[in-house]
C-alpha positions as CSV (number, residue, x, y, z in Angstrom):
1,M,4.7,9.7,7.7
2,L,2.7,12.9,7.9
3,H,-1.0,12.7,8.6
4,V,-3.2,15.6,7.7
5,L,-6.4,15.8,9.7
6,Q,-7.8,19.3,9.2
7,F,-11.5,18.5,9.5
8,G,-10.6,15.0,8.4
9,A,-10.6,11.8,10.4
10,W,-7.5,11.2,12.5
11,L,-6.8,8.2,10.2
12,L,-6.1,10.3,7.1
13,K,-2.6,9.9,5.9
14,L,-0.1,12.2,4.2
15,P,2.2,10.2,3.4
16,S,2.0,7.1,5.9
17,R,-0.7,4.9,8.3
18,I,-6.1,-6.1,10.1
19,P,-7.1,-12.5,10.7
20,V,-6.1,-15.0,13.1
21,W,-7.9,-17.9,14.8
22,K,-9.2,-18.0,18.3
23,Q,-12.2,-18.9,20.5
24,Q,-14.5,-15.9,20.9
25,Q,-14.5,-14.5,24.4
26,T,-15.7,-11.3,26.1
27,E,-12.3,-10.1,27.2
28,P,-8.9,-10.9,25.6
29,A,-6.6,-13.5,27.2
30,A,-3.9,-12.0,29.4
31,C,-1.2,-13.7,27.2
32,P,-0.7,-12.1,23.8
33,R,-0.7,-15.6,22.5
34,A,-4.5,-15.8,23.0
35,A,-6.1,-19.2,22.5
36,G,-6.0,-20.1,18.9
37,S,-4.0,-17.1,17.9
38,R,-1.2,-17.1,15.3
39,C,1.7,-16.9,17.7
40,S,2.8,-20.5,16.9
41,S,6.5,-20.3,17.7
42,H,6.1,-21.6,21.3
43,A,4.1,-24.2,23.2
44,A,0.9,-23.2,24.9
45,C,1.4,-20.9,27.9
46,A,-0.4,-23.2,30.3
47,D,1.8,-26.1,29.5
48,S,4.5,-25.1,32.0
49,T,4.6,-24.0,35.6
50,D,8.0,-22.5,35.4
51,N,7.7,-18.7,35.5
52,F,10.7,-18.1,33.2
53,V,9.5,-20.7,30.7
54,R,6.0,-19.3,30.9
55,E,7.2,-15.8,30.1
56,T,9.3,-17.1,27.1
57,E,6.4,-19.1,25.8
58,M,4.1,-16.1,26.0
59,E,6.2,-14.2,23.4
60,C,4.6,-13.1,20.2
61,R,7.2,-11.4,18.1
62,V,6.7,-8.7,15.5
63,L,9.2,-7.5,12.9
64,S,8.4,-3.8,12.3
65,I,10.1,-2.2,9.3
66,Q,9.3,1.5,9.4
67,S,10.7,4.9,9.9
68,H,12.3,6.2,13.1
69,V,12.6,9.7,14.6
70,V,14.7,10.8,17.5
71,R,12.1,13.3,18.7
72,G,8.4,12.5,18.5
73,Y,6.3,9.7,17.3
74,V,6.1,8.3,13.8
75,G,6.7,4.9,12.2
76,N,8.4,2.5,14.6
77,K,8.2,5.1,17.4
78,S,4.4,5.1,17.0
79,A,4.2,1.3,16.8
80,S,6.8,-0.2,19.1
81,F,5.7,1.2,22.5
82,P,2.0,0.4,22.1
83,L,2.7,-3.2,20.9
84,Q,5.1,-3.7,23.8
85,V,2.5,-2.4,26.2
86,M,0.2,-5.0,24.8
87,G,2.7,-7.7,25.5
88,F,4.4,-8.2,22.1
89,E,8.1,-8.4,21.5
90,V,9.0,-5.9,18.8
91,D,12.2,-6.1,16.6
92,S,12.5,-2.8,14.7
93,I,14.3,-2.1,11.5
94,N,14.4,1.6,10.9
95,S,13.8,2.4,7.2
96,V,14.9,6.0,7.9
97,Q,16.4,7.7,10.9
98,F,15.5,11.3,11.1
99,S,15.9,13.9,13.8
100,N,12.1,14.5,13.7
101,H,9.2,14.1,11.3
102,T,9.2,16.2,8.1
103,G,6.4,18.4,9.3
104,Y,8.8,20.5,11.3
105,A,10.6,23.4,9.7
106,H,13.9,21.5,9.7
107,W,14.9,17.8,9.8
108,K,18.1,15.8,9.3
109,G,18.9,12.2,9.0
110,Q,19.7,9.1,6.9
111,V,17.7,6.7,4.7
112,L,18.3,2.9,4.8
113,T,18.9,1.3,1.4
114,A,17.6,-2.0,0.2
115,D,21.1,-3.5,0.4
116,E,21.5,-2.2,4.0
117,L,18.1,-3.7,4.9
118,H,19.3,-7.1,3.4
119,V,22.5,-6.9,5.5
120,L,20.5,-6.3,8.7
121,Y,18.2,-9.2,8.0
122,E,21.1,-11.5,7.1
123,G,22.6,-10.8,10.5
124,I,19.3,-11.8,12.2
125,K,19.2,-14.9,9.9
126,L,22.8,-16.0,10.6
127,N,22.0,-16.1,14.3
128,N,18.9,-18.2,13.6
129,V,16.6,-15.7,15.3
130,N,14.6,-14.8,12.2
131,H,11.4,-16.4,13.7
132,Y,8.4,-14.0,13.7
133,D,4.7,-14.2,14.2
134,Y,3.9,-10.8,12.5
135,V,5.6,-8.4,10.1
136,L,4.4,-4.7,10.2
137,T,5.3,-2.2,7.5
138,G,4.3,1.3,6.6
139,Y,5.4,4.2,4.4
140,T,8.3,3.8,1.9
141,R,9.4,5.7,-1.2
142,D,11.8,3.3,-2.8
143,T,10.9,0.3,-5.0
144,S,14.0,-1.7,-4.4
145,F,13.5,-1.4,-0.6
146,L,9.8,-2.4,-1.0
147,E,10.8,-5.4,-3.1
148,M,13.4,-6.4,-0.5
149,V,10.6,-6.3,2.2
150,V,8.5,-8.7,0.1
151,D,11.5,-11.1,-0.2
152,I,11.9,-11.0,3.6
153,V,8.2,-11.6,4.2
154,Q,8.1,-14.5,1.8
155,E,11.1,-16.1,3.5
156,L,9.6,-15.6,6.9
157,K,6.3,-17.1,5.8
158,R,8.2,-20.2,4.5
159,A,9.6,-20.6,8.0
160,N,6.3,-19.9,9.7
161,P,3.2,-20.4,7.4
162,N,1.1,-18.8,10.2
163,L,3.0,-15.5,10.0
164,V,0.7,-12.5,9.5
165,Y,1.9,-9.6,7.4
166,V,0.2,-6.3,8.3
167,C,0.7,-3.7,5.6
168,D,-0.3,-0.1,5.2
169,P,-0.1,0.4,1.4
170,V,0.8,4.1,1.5
171,L,0.2,5.5,-2.0
172,G,-1.7,8.7,-1.7
173,D,-5.0,10.3,-0.8
174,H,-7.7,12.7,-2.1
175,G,-7.1,11.7,-5.7
176,S,-3.4,12.1,-5.9
177,M,-0.3,10.0,-5.2
178,Y,2.4,11.2,-2.8
179,V,4.9,8.5,-3.5
180,P,6.7,7.8,-6.8
181,Q,4.4,6.3,-9.5
182,N,6.7,3.2,-9.8
183,L,5.7,2.0,-6.3
184,Y,2.1,1.4,-7.5
185,P,2.8,-1.8,-9.5
186,V,5.0,-3.1,-6.7
187,Y,2.2,-2.7,-4.2
188,K,-0.4,-4.2,-6.5
189,D,1.5,-7.1,-7.9
190,K,3.9,-8.0,-5.1
191,V,3.1,-6.5,-1.7
192,V,-0.7,-6.9,-1.5
193,P,-0.7,-10.6,-2.6
194,V,1.6,-11.5,0.3
195,A,-0.2,-9.3,2.9
196,D,-2.7,-10.8,5.3
197,I,-4.1,-7.5,6.7
198,I,-4.1,-4.2,4.8
199,T,-5.3,-0.7,5.8
200,P,-5.8,1.4,2.6
201,N,-7.7,4.6,2.5
202,Q,-10.4,5.0,-0.2
203,F,-8.1,6.4,-2.8
204,E,-5.6,3.6,-2.3
205,A,-8.3,0.9,-2.3
206,E,-9.6,2.3,-5.6
207,L,-6.1,2.5,-7.1
208,L,-5.3,-1.1,-6.2
209,T,-8.6,-2.5,-7.6
210,G,-9.3,-0.1,-10.4
211,K,-12.9,0.4,-9.1
212,N,-14.4,3.6,-7.8
213,I,-16.2,3.8,-4.5
214,S,-19.4,5.9,-4.6
215,T,-21.7,3.8,-2.4
216,E,-21.4,1.4,0.5
217,K,-22.1,-1.4,-2.0
218,D,-19.1,-0.2,-4.1
219,A,-16.9,-0.3,-1.0
220,V,-18.0,-3.9,-0.2
221,E,-17.2,-4.9,-3.8
222,V,-13.8,-3.2,-3.6
223,M,-13.0,-5.0,-0.3
224,D,-14.0,-8.3,-2.0
225,L,-11.6,-7.6,-4.8
226,L,-8.8,-6.9,-2.4
227,H,-9.6,-10.2,-0.6
228,N,-9.2,-11.9,-4.0
229,M,-5.8,-10.3,-4.3
230,G,-4.6,-12.0,-1.1
231,P,-5.4,-10.3,2.2
232,D,-7.9,-11.9,4.6
233,T,-8.6,-8.6,6.4
234,V,-9.2,-5.2,4.7
235,V,-9.9,-2.0,6.6
236,I,-10.6,1.1,4.5
237,T,-9.5,3.6,7.0
238,S,-11.3,6.6,5.5
239,S,-13.8,7.2,2.8
240,D,-16.0,9.9,1.2
241,L,-19.2,8.0,1.9
242,P,-21.9,10.1,3.6
243,P,-21.9,9.5,7.4
244,R,-25.1,8.7,9.1
245,L,-24.1,10.7,12.2
246,G,-23.6,13.9,10.4
247,D,-20.9,15.8,8.5
248,R,-18.5,16.0,11.5
249,F,-17.9,12.2,11.1
250,L,-16.1,10.1,8.6
251,V,-16.9,6.6,7.4
252,S,-14.5,3.7,7.7
253,L,-15.3,0.1,6.6
254,G,-13.8,-3.3,7.2
255,S,-14.1,-6.8,5.9
256,Q,-12.7,-10.1,7.2
257,R,-12.8,-13.3,5.3
258,I,-12.3,-16.5,7.4
259,V,-11.7,-19.9,5.9
260,M,-13.3,-22.6,8.0
261,P,-11.7,-26.0,8.6
262,D,-14.0,-27.7,6.1
263,G,-12.9,-25.3,3.4
264,T,-15.9,-23.0,3.4
265,S,-15.5,-19.3,4.0
266,T,-17.4,-16.7,5.8
267,T,-17.0,-12.9,5.6
268,Q,-17.8,-10.3,8.3
269,R,-18.1,-6.7,7.2
270,I,-18.4,-3.7,9.4
271,R,-18.9,0.1,9.2
272,I,-17.7,2.5,11.8
273,E,-18.0,6.3,11.9
274,V,-15.2,8.3,13.5
275,P,-15.2,12.0,14.4
276,K,-13.3,14.5,12.3
277,V,-10.5,16.4,14.0
278,D,-9.4,20.0,13.3
279,A,-5.6,19.4,13.7
280,V,-2.5,18.1,12.0
281,F,-0.9,15.0,13.4
282,V,1.8,12.5,12.5
283,G,2.1,8.9,13.4
284,T,-1.6,8.2,13.8
285,G,-1.7,5.8,10.9
286,D,1.3,3.9,12.2
287,L,-0.3,3.7,15.7
288,F,-3.6,2.5,14.0
289,A,-1.9,-0.3,12.1
290,A,-0.1,-1.4,15.3
291,M,-3.3,-1.4,17.4
292,L,-5.2,-3.3,14.7
293,L,-2.5,-5.9,14.7
294,A,-2.8,-6.2,18.5
295,W,-6.6,-6.3,18.7
296,T,-7.1,-8.6,15.7
297,H,-4.6,-10.9,17.4
298,H,-6.8,-11.0,20.5
299,Y,-10.1,-11.1,18.5
300,P,-9.0,-12.9,15.3
301,T,-12.5,-13.8,14.2
302,D,-14.3,-10.8,15.6
303,L,-13.5,-7.8,13.4
304,K,-16.2,-5.7,15.0
305,T,-14.7,-5.9,18.5
306,A,-11.1,-5.5,17.1
307,C,-12.0,-2.4,15.3
308,E,-14.0,-0.9,18.2
309,K,-11.0,-1.4,20.4
310,T,-8.6,0.0,17.9
311,F,-10.6,3.1,17.0
312,S,-11.3,3.8,20.7
313,V,-7.6,3.7,21.4
314,M,-7.1,6.2,18.6
315,H,-9.8,8.5,20.0
316,H,-8.3,8.5,23.5
317,V,-4.8,9.2,22.3
318,I,-5.9,12.0,19.9
319,Q,-8.1,13.7,22.5
320,R,-5.3,13.7,25.1
321,T,-2.9,15.1,22.5
322,I,-5.3,17.8,21.4
323,S,-6.0,18.9,25.0
324,Y,-2.3,19.0,25.8
325,A,-1.4,20.9,22.6
326,H,-4.0,23.6,23.1
327,E,-3.0,24.0,26.7
328,M,0.6,24.4,25.7
329,A,-0.1,26.8,22.8
330,G,-2.4,29.0,24.8
331,P,-5.7,30.6,23.8
332,G,-6.1,31.5,20.2
333,R,-2.7,30.2,19.2
334,R,-2.1,27.3,16.7
335,P,-0.2,24.4,18.3
336,S,3.3,23.8,17.0
337,P,4.4,20.4,15.5
338,A,6.2,19.7,18.7
339,Q,3.1,20.3,20.8
340,L,1.1,18.1,18.6
341,E,3.3,15.0,19.0
342,L,1.2,12.1,20.2
343,R,0.9,11.7,24.0
344,M,1.8,8.1,23.7
345,V,3.3,7.3,27.2
346,Q,0.6,9.3,28.9
347,S,-2.0,7.1,27.1
348,K,-0.6,3.8,28.3
349,A,-3.7,2.8,30.2
350,D,-6.0,3.6,27.2
351,I,-3.8,1.5,24.9
352,E,-3.9,-1.5,27.2
353,D,-7.7,-1.3,28.1
354,P,-9.6,1.3,26.1
355,A,-13.0,2.5,27.1
356,I,-15.2,1.7,24.0
357,V,-16.4,5.1,22.7
358,M,-17.1,4.0,19.1
359,E,-19.4,1.2,18.0
360,A,-19.2,-0.6,14.7
361,T,-22.2,-1.8,12.7
362,V,-22.1,-5.2,11.1
363,L,-23.2,-4.9,7.5
């Protein structure tokens, strides 16, 4: 939930943070169910001339199981609005409900148990509305809750084999775990195998594969190992690899394995360097995962473009937030947690159509 970015990329996490088929195109289709995308719950948008039916058929529905805060942006608050802006229907289950994120001096709230998660899902299921195109999850600290998430994802995938599970496997960073140790085997043996898109940082990727990353070649091998565990798309959101643009940048890498109709597979790998930011934010990883879900939906076989769009959205939101925070704090004063809450609503236009400010290199 808390993302520390002091001279670290805005994707670093403490604790909390993409593949789909479609014809390649220069701009994404207006409908979130872009041609060949994984929203298979409805007929093609163009099949009907009735406006109401067309709107219904355009739905692409996401089940987002994440934290919730009354004030600020983290978890579902960071993911829901951007996805809705992008045209997705979002059903949210709040794993926690807090007054604000835990980076404030004080916070109050409640934590949802695995049994309570099951009850909520059963209510959806009994009404026969448990039909989803995506599941999105982030930070959790409880093994039974995480195992219940896996059970729900597996059941939803049986109902819709095209469902895409986007998972941020939040375990730790900088060589240490910030979740209980017993979550590690659950992520490795149960969560990652059912995930389609994962967004680990370097530490998490190393932990899940048992292989260290010292070179770009190591990173590629680690991403291949993660592919073999289950996910089609892997994005290592931050790494310690030396940046080519200088020490004020951080290296992120991505890999997408696509199985062709004839059974053969092809893999696209990319590298992108993002600027470091001297500030502390929350919710950036949750926003990143949501945007990667959205842009890989529109560009399901073009990881380069999807990542450029996603990273550019992040850049615009972060820069707007930094400018506002410093203006509110005043000269020479450190912005407060409240002043550093993401300027999400103010960034609506950038979320919908980001100017590309970061370019990825195909490896």
